[in-house]
C-alpha positions as CSV (number, residue, x, y, z in Angstrom):
1,M,0.0,-0.1,0.1
2,S,1.5,3.3,-1.2
3,T,2.0,6.3,1.5
4,A,-1.1,8.2,-0.4
5,A,-3.2,5.1,0.3
6,V,-2.3,4.8,3.6
7,Q,-2.8,8.5,4.3
8,H,-6.3,8.1,2.7
9,R,-7.1,5.2,4.8
10,V,-6.0,6.8,8.1
11,R,-7.8,10.1,7.2
12,A,-11.1,8.2,6.5
13,G,-10.7,6.4,9.8
14,A,-10.2,9.5,11.8
15,R,-13.0,11.4,10.0
16,L,-10.7,14.4,9.9
17,G,-12.1,17.6,8.3
18,A,-15.5,16.0,7.5
19,G,-17.4,17.4,10.3
20,A,-18.8,13.9,10.7
21,A,-20.4,12.9,14.2
22,A,-19.8,9.1,13.4
23,P,-16.9,7.9,15.7
24,A,-13.2,7.2,14.5
25,A,-12.8,3.7,13.0
26,A,-9.8,2.1,15.0
27,I,-7.1,0.5,12.6
28,R,-4.8,-2.6,13.1
29,I,-1.5,-2.1,11.4
30,V,-0.3,-5.1,9.9
31,G,3.3,-6.1,8.4
32,G,4.0,-9.5,7.7
33,G,1.2,-10.7,10.2
34,G,3.6,-12.9,12.2
35,W,3.8,-10.9,15.1
36,L,-0.1,-10.1,15.5
37,D,-0.2,-11.8,18.8
38,A,2.5,-9.8,20.4
39,G,1.4,-6.9,22.8
40,R,-2.2,-6.6,24.2
41,P,-5.0,-7.3,22.2
42,V,-6.1,-4.6,19.6
43,S,-9.4,-3.1,19.5
44,S,-10.0,-2.4,15.7
45,S,-12.6,-2.5,13.0
46,E,-10.2,-2.5,10.1
47,S,-6.7,-3.2,9.2
48,I,-3.9,-1.7,7.1
49,S,-1.4,-4.1,5.5
50,L,1.8,-2.9,4.4
51,A,2.9,-6.3,3.3
52,D,2.5,-5.5,-0.6
53,D,4.8,-2.5,-0.5
54,A,8.1,-4.2,-0.2
55,A,10.5,-2.6,-2.4
56,I,14.2,-1.6,-1.8
57,V,14.1,2.1,-2.7
58,E,17.9,2.9,-2.3
59,Y,20.8,1.0,-1.3
60,V,24.1,2.8,-1.4
61,P,26.8,0.3,-0.2
62,G,29.6,3.0,-0.1
63,D,27.6,5.0,2.4
64,L,26.4,1.7,4.5
65,T,22.9,3.0,4.2
66,L,19.6,1.4,2.7
67,T,16.0,2.8,2.3
68,A,13.2,0.5,2.1
69,R,9.3,0.4,2.2
70,A,8.0,-0.9,5.5
71,G,6.9,-4.3,3.8
72,A,10.3,-5.2,2.7
73,T,11.3,-8.6,4.7
74,L,14.2,-8.9,6.7
75,A,15.2,-12.0,4.4
76,S,15.0,-9.7,1.3
77,I,17.3,-7.1,2.9
78,S,19.8,-9.7,3.9
79,K,19.9,-11.1,0.3
80,A,20.5,-7.7,-1.1
81,T,23.1,-6.6,1.3
82,S,25.1,-9.9,1.7
83,A,26.1,-9.6,-2.1
84,E,28.1,-6.6,-1.0
85,G,29.6,-8.0,2.0
86,Q,27.1,-6.0,4.3
87,W,24.4,-6.7,6.9
88,L,21.3,-5.0,8.5
89,A,22.6,-6.1,12.1
90,L,19.2,-6.5,13.6
91,D,18.4,-10.3,14.3
92,P,14.8,-10.0,16.1
93,F,13.2,-13.1,17.4
94,G,10.9,-14.6,14.8
95,A,11.1,-15.6,11.2
96,P,13.3,-13.9,8.6
97,T,9.8,-13.0,6.8
98,G,9.4,-10.4,9.6
99,T,9.1,-7.0,8.0
100,L,11.2,-4.1,8.3
101,G,8.4,-2.0,9.5
102,A,7.3,-4.5,12.1
103,T,10.9,-4.6,13.5
104,I,11.1,-1.0,13.8
105,A,7.8,-0.2,15.0
106,T,8.2,-2.8,18.0
107,G,11.7,-1.9,18.5
108,S,12.8,-5.6,18.3
109,S,16.3,-6.7,18.3
110,G,18.1,-9.8,19.2
111,P,21.7,-10.7,20.5
112,L,23.5,-8.7,18.0
113,A,22.3,-5.8,20.1
114,H,25.2,-6.7,22.3
115,A,27.7,-5.0,19.9
116,F,25.5,-3.0,17.4
117,G,22.6,-1.7,19.7
118,T,18.9,-1.6,18.9
119,P,16.6,-0.3,16.1
120,R,17.0,3.1,17.7
121,D,20.7,2.8,17.2
122,T,20.2,1.7,13.5
123,V,17.3,3.6,12.0
124,L,18.3,7.0,10.2
125,G,15.3,8.2,9.1
126,L,11.5,7.6,8.6
127,E,8.5,8.2,6.6
128,V,5.3,7.8,8.5
129,V,1.6,8.8,8.4
130,T,0.5,10.1,11.7
131,G,-2.9,9.2,13.3
132,A,-3.9,12.7,12.2
133,G,-3.3,11.6,8.5
134,E,-0.2,13.8,8.0
135,I,2.8,12.5,6.2
136,V,6.1,13.2,8.2
137,R,9.6,12.6,7.1
138,T,12.2,12.1,10.2
139,G,15.9,12.0,10.0
140,G,17.5,11.5,6.6
141,R,19.1,9.0,4.3
142,V,22.8,9.7,5.6
143,V,24.6,8.8,8.9
144,K,25.4,12.2,9.7
145,N,22.0,13.8,9.6
146,V,21.1,15.1,13.0
147,A,18.9,18.2,12.2
148,G,15.7,18.4,14.0
149,F,13.8,16.9,16.7
150,D,14.5,13.1,17.0
151,L,11.0,11.9,16.1
152,T,12.8,8.7,14.5
153,R,13.8,7.4,17.9
154,L,10.2,8.5,19.2
155,F,8.3,6.4,16.5
156,T,10.8,3.7,16.8
157,G,9.3,1.1,19.3
158,A,5.9,3.1,19.6
159,W,4.2,-0.2,18.3
160,G,2.1,1.6,15.7
161,T,0.5,3.8,18.2
162,L,1.7,7.4,16.8
163,A,1.8,6.6,13.2
164,V,1.9,4.0,10.5
165,I,5.7,3.6,9.2
166,T,5.7,3.3,5.6
167,E,9.4,3.8,4.7
168,A,12.7,3.7,6.5
169,T,16.3,4.3,6.1
170,V,18.8,2.1,8.1
171,R,22.3,2.1,8.8
172,L,24.3,-1.1,7.6
173,R,27.5,-2.7,8.8
174,A,30.4,-4.6,7.1
175,R,30.0,-8.5,7.4
176,P,33.1,-9.9,9.5
177,E,35.5,-12.1,7.4
178,R,35.0,-14.6,10.1
179,D,31.9,-15.3,11.9
180,E,32.3,-18.2,14.7
181,T,30.6,-19.2,17.9
182,L,31.9,-20.5,21.1
183,A,29.7,-22.3,23.7
184,I,31.5,-22.0,27.2
185,A,30.0,-23.6,30.4
186,L,28.5,-21.1,32.9
187,P,30.5,-21.1,36.2
188,A,29.1,-22.0,39.7
189,E,26.7,-19.5,41.2
190,S,29.3,-18.2,43.6
191,E,31.6,-17.3,40.9
192,M,29.1,-15.8,38.5
193,D,29.6,-12.0,39.5
194,G,33.4,-12.0,39.2
195,W,33.0,-14.0,35.8
196,L,30.4,-11.4,34.5
197,A,32.7,-8.4,35.5
198,R,35.6,-10.1,33.6
199,L,33.3,-10.6,30.5
200,R,32.3,-7.1,30.4
201,A,35.9,-5.8,30.8
202,L,37.2,-7.8,27.7
203,P,39.2,-5.7,25.6
204,F,37.1,-6.5,22.4
205,S,33.6,-6.5,21.8
206,P,32.0,-9.9,20.7
207,L,29.1,-9.8,18.1
208,A,26.8,-11.4,20.7
209,L,27.4,-12.6,24.3
210,E,24.1,-14.6,25.2
211,M,23.8,-16.8,28.1
212,V,21.1,-19.6,27.8
213,N,19.8,-21.8,30.5
214,A,20.1,-25.6,30.5
215,T,16.5,-26.2,29.1
216,L,17.1,-23.7,26.2
217,A,20.7,-25.1,25.5
218,T,19.0,-28.6,25.3
219,A,16.2,-27.4,22.8
220,L,19.0,-25.9,20.6
221,G,20.9,-29.3,20.4
222,L,23.7,-28.1,22.4
223,D,25.1,-29.6,25.8
224,P,22.4,-29.8,28.3
225,R,24.0,-27.4,30.8
226,A,23.9,-23.5,31.2
227,L,26.0,-21.9,28.4
228,L,27.3,-18.6,27.3
229,L,27.1,-18.2,23.4
230,A,29.9,-15.9,22.3
231,R,29.7,-14.8,18.6
232,L,33.0,-13.8,17.3
233,G,33.8,-11.8,14.3
234,G,36.8,-10.2,12.3
235,N,39.6,-11.3,10.4
236,E,41.5,-14.5,11.1
237,H,44.0,-13.1,13.3
238,S,41.3,-11.1,15.5
239,V,39.2,-14.2,16.0
240,R,41.9,-16.2,16.8
241,A,43.0,-13.8,19.7
242,Q,39.4,-13.6,20.8
243,H,39.3,-17.2,21.1
244,Q,42.3,-17.3,23.4
245,L,41.0,-14.8,25.6
246,L,37.7,-16.4,26.0
247,G,39.4,-19.7,26.7
248,A,40.0,-18.7,30.0
249,F,36.4,-18.2,31.0
250,G,35.9,-22.0,31.1
251,D,35.2,-25.2,29.3
252,S,34.5,-24.3,25.7
253,S,33.5,-25.9,22.5
254,A,32.7,-24.7,18.9
255,A,29.0,-24.4,18.1
256,P,27.4,-24.0,14.6
257,T,26.7,-20.3,13.4
258,S,23.1,-21.7,12.8
259,V,22.5,-21.6,16.4
260,W,21.6,-18.1,16.3
261,S,18.7,-18.4,13.6
262,A,17.8,-21.5,15.9
263,L,17.4,-19.3,19.0
264,A,15.5,-16.6,16.9
265,A,13.0,-19.3,15.9
266,I,12.8,-21.2,19.4
267,E,9.5,-19.6,20.4
268,S,6.6,-22.1,20.4
269,A,3.1,-21.4,19.4
270,G,1.2,-20.3,22.6
271,A,4.3,-19.5,24.5
272,A,4.2,-16.5,27.2
273,V,7.2,-14.4,26.6
274,V,8.5,-11.6,29.1
275,R,11.8,-9.7,29.1
276,V,13.2,-8.1,32.2
277,S,16.2,-5.6,32.1
278,A,18.4,-4.2,34.8
279,P,22.0,-2.4,34.9
280,P,24.5,-5.1,33.6
281,S,26.1,-5.0,36.9
282,R,22.7,-6.6,38.2
283,L,22.5,-9.4,35.5
284,H,23.6,-12.1,38.0
285,A,20.8,-11.6,40.4
286,L,18.2,-11.2,37.6
287,W,19.3,-14.3,35.8
288,A,19.4,-16.4,39.1
289,R,15.7,-15.4,39.6
290,L,14.4,-15.7,36.1
291,A,16.3,-18.1,34.3
292,V,16.6,-20.8,37.2
293,G,13.9,-20.1,39.7
294,S,10.8,-19.0,37.8
295,D,9.8,-22.2,36.0
296,P,12.0,-25.4,35.5
297,T,10.4,-25.7,32.0
298,A,11.1,-22.1,30.8
299,L,13.5,-21.3,28.1
300,A,15.8,-18.3,29.2
301,H,18.4,-16.4,27.7
302,A,20.2,-13.0,28.5
303,T,22.1,-10.5,26.8
304,V,25.3,-9.9,28.7
305,G,26.1,-6.6,27.6
306,R,22.5,-5.0,28.0
307,G,21.3,-6.7,31.3
308,I,18.4,-8.2,29.8
309,V,16.9,-11.6,30.5
310,R,14.1,-13.0,28.4
311,C,11.8,-16.0,29.4
312,L,9.6,-18.1,27.3
313,R,7.1,-20.2,29.1
314,P,5.7,-22.9,26.9
315,S,1.9,-23.4,27.1
316,S,2.6,-27.0,28.3
317,S,4.0,-26.0,31.4
318,A,3.0,-27.4,34.7
319,T,3.4,-24.3,36.5
320,P,0.5,-22.1,36.4
321,I,0.9,-19.0,34.7
322,A,-0.4,-16.8,37.5
323,V,2.4,-18.3,39.6
324,W,4.9,-17.5,36.8
325,L,3.9,-14.1,36.0
326,D,3.8,-13.5,39.9
327,A,7.5,-14.5,40.2
328,I,8.2,-12.4,37.2
329,S,6.6,-9.3,38.3
330,R,8.3,-9.3,41.9
331,T,11.6,-9.2,40.1
332,E,13.3,-5.8,40.2
333,G,13.9,-4.4,36.7
334,T,11.8,-2.9,33.8
335,H,9.4,-5.5,32.5
336,I,8.4,-5.9,28.9
337,F,5.5,-8.5,28.4
338,E,5.9,-9.4,24.6
339,R,3.2,-12.2,24.2
340,L,0.4,-13.6,26.7
341,S,-2.9,-15.0,26.2
342,A,-5.6,-12.5,26.0
343,S,-7.1,-13.5,29.4
344,E,-3.8,-12.7,31.1
345,W,-3.0,-9.2,30.1
346,S,-5.4,-8.0,33.0
347,R,-2.6,-8.8,35.4
348,V,-0.2,-6.6,33.7
349,P,0.0,-2.9,34.4
350,S,-0.6,-0.7,31.3
351,R,2.5,1.0,29.9
352,V,0.8,4.3,28.7
353,I,-0.7,5.5,32.1
354,D,1.5,8.4,32.5
355,P,0.5,11.9,31.5
356,L,3.6,12.3,29.2
357,S,2.8,9.3,27.3
358,R,-0.9,10.1,26.9
359,A,0.0,13.7,25.7
360,V,2.3,12.4,23.1
361,R,-0.3,9.8,21.8
362,I,-3.0,12.5,21.3
363,A,-0.5,15.0,19.6
364,F,0.2,12.4,16.9
365,D,-3.0,10.3,17.0
366,P,-5.7,12.6,18.4
367,A,-8.7,10.0,17.8
368,Q,-6.3,7.2,19.1
369,I,-7.3,5.1,16.0
370,L,-3.9,3.4,15.5
371,N,-3.3,0.0,17.0
372,R,-5.8,1.0,19.9
373,G,-5.0,-1.0,23.1
374,I,-2.0,-2.6,22.0
375,L,0.1,-0.8,25.0
376,G,-2.6,-0.6,27.4
377,D,-5.4,1.9,28.5
378,H,-6.0,4.1,25.6
379,A,-8.7,6.3,27.2
């Protein structure tokens, strides 16, 4: 769907300028359609799909930038950039058929965020249609563009509650000459704090440092014990040196690079998914509470450099979800509930109850028609 067509649909939904007494029509924004059960249930009477607007508009390898329509899939972007030895260093959880627009709208990232950051660090500019039916361009198509207010970051991760993302310009990275993964056994609980401090003090930045609990390691086809997955990138000399430095952290073995795509796709249908973040210095306490004590059947992994633990409770778990959610909620940190059954969302506080969030929402979507309810109370 073109930007003009999106604008027409949004304006029609909002009844802008028509003087109509009819209530605004709530609109559900859809990309590839694979993440529609993420976030709270959306109250909508119609939908806008961006899936058929999937063109790569401009790719400038020399500038390491790419502009694509919101419906472009991560797989198509990877195919285009791989030919130039480059990549979009976002590896959100889910299938590679996920769209660029949905990845940006949900602020989704994966283990590569350890080295490259989140979508807010990667997106250079956006074209959006606000809930007021206005077409807005933010940022630019060059890395050095810093003019004006940072609306790019505001729209990134807003879950489509402020505007429909129709086009995006992103920063690319050079693919490393070598890309290897080590699986290192986690130390005893009594040694974890010091061990993690040494990891954070490494003189190099691995592409990813992700801890997985024993249940998840088993599901990934690795040794059935808690492990650190270290993704190493660079030239041959650099990767060899990284291997030597990490060899001091414990028993290690090579793991296939495919383990990262397996991790992205590990989420089963009906799973409840929550992530909790805290300062990296508190990661051990967070890990002990969530990865070990919350549910023995839960899959858990943690991004070392960002202090984030993500937990996946399978629908087959014997632990009542109310008990699991209570254990999660009592853990100190910032809680992001990604997926829950519709009946469980009432247990989770709204994310948009503060006056600032409400004011921002009204400024860009006065009738509150876009993805109504996805972040919580919209009244």
